[in-house]
RORO-464290 format. One line per 8 residues: number of its first residue (from 1); their letters; for each residue x, y, z of C-alpha. Coordinates in pm, whole numbers. Example, Ala and Ser with C-alpha at 12.3 -4.5 7.8 and 13.67 -1.06 7.14 Angstrom:
BEGIN
1) AS) 1230/-450/780; 1367/-106/714
# end
This chain:
BEGIN
1) XXXXXXXX) 9777/8268/7688; 9552/8488/7963; 9727/8628/8259; 9547/8702/8536; 9525/9091/8671; 9560/9190/9076; 9255/9229/9291; 9342/9463/9509
9) XXXXXXXX) 9602/9718/9402; 9856/9873/9635; 9709/10210/9543; 9346/10091/9668; 9522/9984/9957; 9655/10306/10039; 9413/10477/10007; 9176/10280/10177
17) XXXXXXXX) 9413/10313/10484; 9449/10664/10425; 9068/10715/10480; 8996/10548/10768; 9207/10704/11026; 8950/10807/11196; 8878/10617/11563; 8574/10368/11481
25) XXXXXXXX) 8625/10334/11149; 8590/9958/11024; 8717/9853/10670; 8555/9590/10453; 8250/9562/10697; 7955/9310/10562; 7647/9538/10600; 7310/9589/10442
33) XXXXXXXX) 7414/9268/10197; 7692/9478/10093; 8103/9464/10213; 8161/9879/10200; 8548/9983/10151; 8522/10128/10489; 8185/10221/10737; 8314/10507/10943
41) XXXXXXXX) 8141/10518/11330; 7870/10770/11219; 7756/10514/10929; 7879/10725/10659; 7990/10470/10358; 8313/10536/10188; 8392/10374/9883; 8767/10355/9741
49) XXXXXXXX) 8713/10333/9281; 9001/10353/9104; 8824/10254/8811; 8450/10191/8658; 8212/10407/8914; 7929/10234/8705; 8029/9964/8909; 7925/10162/9233
57) XXXXXXXX) 7606/10236/9125; 7396/9988/9311; 7552/9960/9597; 7545/10371/9650; 7245/10363/9578; 7089/10091/9808; 7350/10275/10084; 7137/10585/10060
65) XXXXXXXX) 6841/10435/10067; 6947/10293/10383; 6998/10665/10515; 7349/10588/10468; 7617/10921/10409; 7871/10808/10092; 8172/10949/9993; 8343/10803/9654
73) XXXXXXXX) 8698/10854/9644; 8809/10826/9286; 9172/10911/9184; 9239/11067/8898; 9593/11014/8788; 9769/11330/8690; 10162/11180/8617; 10199/10846/8555
81) XXXXXXXX) 10522/10651/8561; 10547/10291/8456; 10843/10043/8589; 10897/9698/8350; 11035/9401/8618; 11120/9075/8461; 10979/8770/8608; 11220/8763/8885
89) XXXXXXXX) 11151/9117/8976; 11437/9293/8885; 11421/9601/8681; 11394/9677/8298; 11297/9982/8249; 11154/10321/8476; 10971/10593/8238; 10729/10833/8264
97) XXXXXXXX) 10405/10813/8045; 10326/11073/7795; 9945/10972/7940; 9830/11258/8129; 9439/11343/8278; 9296/11592/8468; 8984/11668/8691; 8801/11705/8390
105) XXXXXXXX) 8872/11333/8301; 8617/11252/8575; 8340/11319/8320; 8419/10991/8146; 8314/10788/8453; 8015/11023/8557; 7837/10943/8281; 7750/10610/8472
113) XXXXXXXX) 7619/10783/8782; 7488/11102/8736; 7144/11062/8880; 7337/11008/9238; 7539/11341/9151; 7338/11589/9353; 7198/11391/9626; 7272/11562/9955
121) XXXXXXXX) 7410/11230/10100; 7663/11132/9816; 8037/11361/9828; 8286/11259/9553; 8654/11289/9690; 8891/11291/9390; 9255/11327/9455; 9480/11443/9203
129) XXXXXXXX) 9777/11169/9190; 10121/11048/9087; 10093/10702/9019; 10379/10424/8954; 10218/10131/8747; 10402/9789/8755; 10435/9547/8525; 10584/9242/8433
137) XXXXXXXX) 10746/9133/8098; 10615/8820/7901; 10768/8575/7716; 10529/8633/7435; 10248/8865/7328; 9966/8774/7604; 9599/8855/7657; 9439/8970/8016
145) XXXXXXXX) 9198/8792/8204; 8931/9063/8117; 8995/9042/7724; 9050/9433/7724; 9331/9466/7482; 9228/9519/7101; 9584/9337/7052; 9800/9089/7252
153) XXXXXXXX) 10132/9275/7447; 10452/9170/7581; 10395/9247/7957; 10157/9249/8168; 10013/9533/8437; 10019/9361/8810; 10039/9662/9044; 9962/10034/9096
161) XXXXXXXX) 10158/10214/9360; 10022/10565/9467; 10343/10819/9509; 10176/11128/9528; 9841/11332/9629; 9866/11638/9493; 9559/11783/9571; 9215/11661/9663
169) XXXXXXXX) 8891/11782/9500; 8550/11758/9699; 8190/11786/9454; 7931/11765/9692; 7696/12050/9541; 7602/12167/9188; 7851/12509/9297; 8102/12250/9286
177) XXXXXXXX) 8009/12060/8935; 7943/12448/8798; 8297/12539/8924; 8444/12343/8646; 8325/12522/8368; 8562/12854/8271; 8475/13119/8397; 8568/13324/8072
185) XXXXXXXX) 8337/13076/7847; 8009/13281/7711; 7653/13306/7902; 7534/13098/7603; 7786/12880/7492; 7879/12534/7216; 8058/12235/7259; 8320/12417/7049
193) XXXXXXXX) 8291/12729/7283; 8376/12492/7558; 8688/12332/7416; 8815/12676/7298; 8800/12784/7629; 8990/12465/7770; 9251/12548/7540; 9347/12841/7677
201) XXXXXXXX) 9426/12669/8016; 9788/12611/7997; 9794/12380/8273; 9556/12137/8136; 9660/11808/7926; 9468/11812/7546; 9279/11535/7733; 9048/11767/7854
209) XXXXXXXX) 8977/11950/7564; 8846/11596/7451; 8636/11579/7759; 8388/11890/7648; 8124/11686/7532; 8132/11446/7746; 8108/11712/8031; 7818/11851/7835
217) XXXXXXXX) 7621/11566/7818; 7675/11490/8218; 7584/11842/8266; 7243/11814/8079; 7151/11507/8232; 7198/11709/8568; 6990/11943/8469; 7238/12211/8558
225) XXXXXXXX) 7283/12356/8226; 6992/12325/7932; 7028/12315/7560; 6888/12655/7467; 6890/12620/7075; 7175/12577/6799; 7410/12848/6600; 7631/12771/6330
233) XXXXXXXX) 7494/12402/6333; 7646/12342/6724; 7369/12352/7027; 7360/12611/7244; 7371/12574/7614; 7316/12802/7904; 7333/12732/8283; 6989/12623/8371
241) XXXXXXXX) 6812/12946/8568; 6754/12824/8871; 7172/12818/8956; 7257/13117/8678; 7403/13366/8952; 7744/13199/8828; 7963/13404/9055; 7851/13255/9354
249) XXXXXXXX) 8041/12983/9269; 8418/13120/9356; 8692/13031/9124; 8813/12702/9015; 9149/12618/9082; 9369/12421/8855; 9616/12171/8947; 9968/12207/8770
# end
């Protein structure tokens, strides 16, 4: 048995409403052969993408070529609740999910769109949010329509609801991305050094440390850091000398 997933979640709708409050903003507007989530009065394209940023690559690339400024809004769930309902919509349980994310989770998504990130027309808005995921209990284990489940489960996700935006982080220049490197990182560092420095930030979940290798890969692809050699069987890296005055970047604040 396969159950369909929702098309547009409450989370997506709420963010779309929040980012289309300016006079002259249009939503779900067809232009340039695309349907844009939001097209502002000045021609800025705003896309709300809660997952799979790779799907936006063709649309954003084309929008840039047509001289649109582009804002990609990608929420990261730092606190997640799970509401389980029966088929009649009655609550079975409500609990906090043990899974936690941070701004560093973003790098998993950036692997697909890194060529766009330093374009002056592209800005990322990353709301760090609390969210409730709504599930419906099923009579027997089921598969989702996209067949992403490794094992069938006796529930299906039906919606995602925004509870709170704790902070929004804006990334639109090389400085913003380099700010994500801990200030305590040595000038020449390995992936192990990055993991160790991330571990020391007690406001970060363990998932942040797991993003260290992906973070290095993305920053290398963006040419913000460069490989310099090896140390104890680890590759060593350094901020590209073009951007090497790290003190200019300021302090990146971690959300608690």
